[in-house]
C-alpha positions as CSV (number, residue, x, y, z in Angstrom):
1,M,105.7,-73.5,6.9
2,P,105.7,-70.3,9.2
3,R,105.1,-70.7,12.7
4,S,101.9,-69.3,14.2
5,H,102.1,-66.5,16.6
6,R,101.7,-67.4,20.2
7,K,98.7,-65.9,21.7
8,V,99.1,-65.2,25.4
9,V,95.9,-64.6,27.3
10,E,96.3,-61.8,29.8
11,T,95.5,-62.7,33.4
12,P,95.6,-60.6,36.8
13,Q,98.9,-62.2,37.4
14,S,100.5,-61.4,34.1
15,R,99.3,-57.7,34.5
16,A,100.7,-57.6,38.0
17,L,104.1,-58.9,36.7
18,D,104.1,-56.2,34.0
19,A,103.3,-53.5,36.6
20,T,105.9,-54.6,38.8
21,A,108.6,-54.8,36.1
22,R,107.6,-51.2,34.9
23,E,107.9,-50.1,38.6
24,Y,111.3,-51.8,39.1
25,N,112.7,-50.3,36.0
26,Q,111.5,-46.8,36.9
27,T,113.2,-47.3,40.3
28,E,116.4,-48.4,38.8
29,D,116.3,-45.3,36.4
30,R,115.7,-43.0,39.5
31,L,118.4,-44.7,41.4
32,A,120.9,-43.9,38.6
33,E,119.8,-40.2,38.5
34,L,120.3,-40.0,42.3
35,R,123.6,-41.7,42.1
36,D,124.9,-39.2,39.7
37,K,123.5,-36.4,41.8
38,L,125.2,-37.8,44.8
39,V,128.6,-37.7,43.0
40,A,127.9,-34.3,41.9
41,D,127.0,-32.9,45.3
42,A,130.1,-34.6,46.8
43,I,132.2,-33.0,44.3
44,E,130.6,-29.6,44.8
45,A,131.2,-30.0,48.5
46,I,134.8,-30.9,48.1
47,R,135.5,-28.0,45.7
48,H,133.4,-25.3,47.3
49,G,132.1,-26.5,50.5
50,G,135.3,-27.0,52.3
51,L,134.8,-30.8,52.8
52,S,137.8,-33.1,52.5
53,I,137.5,-36.0,50.1
54,A,137.5,-38.3,53.1
55,E,134.6,-36.5,54.8
56,A,132.5,-36.2,51.6
57,A,133.2,-39.9,50.9
58,R,132.0,-40.8,54.5
59,R,128.8,-38.7,54.1
60,A,128.1,-40.1,50.6
61,G,128.8,-43.8,51.5
62,Y,131.9,-44.2,49.1
63,S,135.5,-45.1,50.1
64,R,137.9,-42.3,50.2
65,E,139.7,-43.9,47.1
66,H,136.7,-44.3,45.0
67,L,135.4,-40.9,45.5
68,G,139.1,-39.4,45.0
69,R,139.0,-41.1,41.6
70,L,135.6,-39.8,40.8
71,F,136.8,-36.3,41.8
72,A,139.8,-36.5,39.6
73,E,137.8,-37.7,36.6
74,A,135.4,-34.8,37.2
75,N,138.4,-32.3,37.3
76,E,139.8,-33.7,34.3
77,L,136.5,-33.5,32.4
78,D,135.7,-30.0,33.3
79,G,139.2,-28.5,33.7
80,W,138.7,-27.5,37.4
81,V,141.8,-26.6,39.3
82,K,142.0,-25.9,42.9
83,P,142.5,-22.2,43.5
84,K,145.8,-21.3,45.0
85,K,145.9,-19.7,48.5
86,N,146.7,-15.9,48.4
87,T,150.0,-15.8,50.3
88,A,150.9,-12.2,49.1
89,T,152.3,-10.0,51.8
90,D,151.8,-6.3,51.8
């Protein structure tokens, strides 16, 4: 015999729970977006802003080792190579 469907009666508390769960999930999504932007901004600051990995890591709240790994992964993914200094003499 098939089971009958449970019928849940909505209450102010169950609606509040649903609203809080939605807000929590939206906040987690926004946090993930900001984390990606933080890493992208740190990599950009290292590549073109003159910051060292250690300084960018300090400002971003990462360890130097962790940001160094993220930087290396980003370089591998997009093929970025640090430009060589022009040491040509006249």
